[in-house]
C-alpha positions in Angstrom: 37.4 -17.7 19.8 36.8 -14.6 17.4 37.6 -16.7 14.4 35.4 -19.9 15.1 32.4 -17.3 16.2 33.2 -15.6 12.9 32.9 -18.9 10.9 29.8 -19.8 12.7 27.8 -16.6 11.7 28.9 -16.4 8.4 27.3 -20.3 8.1 24.1 -18.7 10.0 24.0 -16.0 7.6 24.5 -18.0 4.4 21.9 -20.7 5.6 19.2 -17.8 6.6 20.1 -16.5 2.8 19.3 -20.0 1.2 16.4 -20.5 3.1 14.9 -16.9 2.3 15.5 -17.7 -1.6 14.0 -21.5 -1.4 10.5 -19.7 0.6 10.2 -17.5 -2.5 11.5 -20.2 -5.0 15.0 -19.0 -6.3 17.3 -22.0 -6.4 20.2 -20.5 -8.9 21.5 -17.6 -7.8 25.3 -17.2 -6.8 27.0 -18.2 -3.3 28.1 -15.0 -2.6 24.4 -13.2 -3.4 23.0 -15.8 -1.3 25.5 -14.7 1.4 24.3 -11.0 1.0 21.2 -11.6 1.5 21.5 -13.6 4.6 22.3 -10.4 6.3 18.8 -9.5 6.1 18.5 -11.5 9.4 20.4 -8.9 11.3 18.9 -5.8 9.6 16.5 -3.7 10.6 14.5 -0.9 8.8 12.5 1.2 11.1 11.8 -1.5 13.4 10.9 -4.3 10.3 12.9 -7.7 10.4 14.4 -7.3 6.1 14.1 -10.8 5.9 10.6 -10.7 6.7 9.8 -7.9 4.7 11.9 -9.1 1.8 9.8 -12.4 2.2 6.4 -10.3 2.2 7.4 -8.2 -0.5 8.2 -11.1 -2.6 5.3 -13.3 -1.7 3.0 -9.9 -2.7 4.9 -9.2 -5.9 4.7 -13.0 -7.1 0.6 -12.9 -6.6 0.5 -9.7 -8.6 2.6 -10.8 -11.4 0.2 -13.5 -12.0 -2.8 -11.4 -11.8 -1.6 -9.4 -13.9 0.0 -11.4 -16.5 3.4 -10.0 -16.1 6.8 -11.8 -16.1 6.7 -13.8 -12.5 10.6 -14.6 -12.4 11.7 -10.8 -13.2 9.1 -9.8 -10.3 10.4 -12.7 -8.0 13.9 -11.6 -8.3 13.6 -7.8 -8.5 11.7 -7.9 -5.0 14.4 -10.4 -3.2 17.1 -8.4 -4.4 15.3 -4.8 -4.1 16.9 -3.8 -0.9 20.3 -6.2 -1.3 22.4 -2.7 -1.3 21.2 -2.1 2.0 23.5 -4.6 3.0 26.7 -3.7 1.4 30.1 -2.9 2.8 30.4 0.0 0.9 29.9 3.3 2.7 29.2 5.5 -0.1 25.9 5.8 -2.1 22.1 5.1 -1.5 20.9 1.7 -0.9 19.4 1.8 -4.6 22.9 3.2 -5.8 24.6 0.2 -4.4 21.9 -2.2 -4.9 22.2 -2.1 -9.0 26.1 -2.1 -8.4 25.9 -5.2 -6.6 23.4 -6.8 -9.4 25.5 -6.2 -12.3 28.5 -7.3 -10.1 26.9 -10.4 -10.2 25.5 -10.2 -14.1 22.0 -10.1 -13.2 19.3 -9.7 -16.0 18.9 -6.3 -17.2 15.0 -6.2 -15.7 16.2 -7.3 -12.5 18.6 -4.5 -12.2 16.2 -2.4 -13.1 13.5 -3.5 -10.8 16.3 -2.3 -7.9 16.8 0.8 -10.1 13.2 2.2 -9.9 11.7 0.6 -6.8 11.8 4.2 -5.4 10.8 5.7 -8.5 14.6 7.2 -8.9 14.2 6.4 -12.4 10.9 6.6 -15.1 9.6 2.3 -14.7 10.8 1.2 -17.8 7.8 -2.1 -17.9 4.8 -3.5 -15.7 7.3 -6.2 -13.6 9.2 -2.9 -12.1 6.1 -1.3 -11.5 5.0 -4.3 -9.6 8.1 -4.4 -8.0 7.9 -0.8 -6.4 4.1 -1.5 -5.4 4.8 -4.7 -3.5 7.5 -3.0 -1.8 5.5 0.2 -0.7 2.3 -2.2 0.5 4.8 -4.3 2.8 6.7 -1.3 4.2 3.4 1.2 4.7 0.8 -1.5 6.1 -0.5 -0.7 9.3 2.1 -2.3 12.2 4.9 -2.7 9.4 7.3 -0.4 10.9 7.5 1.6 14.2 9.8 4.6 15.2 9.9 6.6 18.4 7.8 9.7 18.9 10.7 12.0 19.3 12.0 11.1 15.4 8.0 11.1 14.2 7.8 14.7 15.1 11.0 15.9 13.9 10.3 14.0 10.3 7.2 15.9 10.0 8.6 19.3 11.2 11.6 18.7 8.7 9.3 17.9 5.6 7.5 21.5 6.7 11.1 22.9 6.7 12.0 21.9 3.6 8.9 22.8 1.9 8.9 26.6 3.7 12.4 27.3 2.7 11.0 28.5 -0.7 9.9 32.1 -0.7 6.5 31.5 -3.1 5.3 28.8 -0.3 2.4 30.3 1.8 1.8 27.2 4.1 2.7 23.3 3.9 1.6 20.8 6.2 2.8 17.2 6.9 -0.2 14.9 6.8 -0.4 10.8 6.6 2.5 10.5 9.6 4.6 12.1 7.2 3.9 10.2 3.9 2.6 13.4 2.1 3.4 17.1 2.2 0.7 19.2 0.8 2.6 22.8 0.0 -0.1 26.1 -0.5 2.1 28.4 -3.0 1.4 31.7 -2.6 -0.6 33.2 -6.2 1.1 36.7 -5.9 4.1 35.3 -6.0 4.2 32.4 -8.0 3.4 31.4 -11.5 1.3 28.4 -12.9 4.3 26.7 -13.8 6.0 27.3 -10.8 4.1 24.0 -9.6 5.6 21.4 -11.5 9.0 22.9 -10.9 8.7 23.2 -7.1 7.0 20.0 -6.5 10.4 17.9 -8.3 13.0 20.7 -6.3 11.1 19.9 -2.8 10.6 15.7 -3.4 15.1 16.2 -4.6 15.4 18.0 -1.0 13.8 15.3 0.6 15.4 12.4 -0.8 18.9 14.1 -0.3 18.4 15.2 3.2 15.7 13.0 4.9 15.7 9.2 6.1 11.8 7.8 6.1 10.4 4.8 5.8 8.1 3.9 2.5 7.6 6.9 0.1 6.6 10.4 0.5 4.1 12.3 -1.6 4.7 16.0 -2.4 1.1 18.0 -3.5 1.8 21.3 -4.7 -1.2 23.8 -5.0 -1.6 27.3 -6.5 -4.9 28.4 -6.2 -6.7 31.8 -6.4 -10.0 32.8 -5.2 -11.6 36.1 -6.0 -15.1 37.2 -4.5 -17.1 39.8 -5.5 -20.6 40.8 -3.7 -23.5 42.4 -6.0 -25.9 44.5 -4.0 
């Protein structure tokens, strides 16, 4: 019975992967890659089904590519495969690293691999197609109603963001705003220098990526300001 059900599930997964590919106009992917994409049927990210997210994001990316005169086929494949690392059977590594590894195993074009590698800004954008994939992913994941999380997790995420920022001695105050999509960090001007702004923003960004799980992206804004007030009488 286990073998029979496993066979049926594998067939369902493959058909779902093929259906997803056909909906976005992709017909020549290797069967192994189609099988991987079909796993999105049973994968959710903050309540958002991965097939729905991938379909939505790819449709957005294609429209943007047409509008901007970018290579539509690169954007199409980049969007379709950007999260393929999330259903990798390997346990070590983030989904971006695992996705790049899968793409290279199937010998996909370098431009498509770059779309996967750069869709969370882990690397500088190498072209307009990679930037379009990033934008389409952000729009699909961040639009109202796309994702949800329970109240306790939401509050903890805000607290963790502020805790990371406040762990640095030069930080005077920090505020997690926009539902945790931005952290504003105010430096103590007496304990910091102008060049600390860029360095600290990078450190906080890296620590958030390493220690936290969050939907979409988190913008780190570090502010250092000195104000002097004198009254002439």
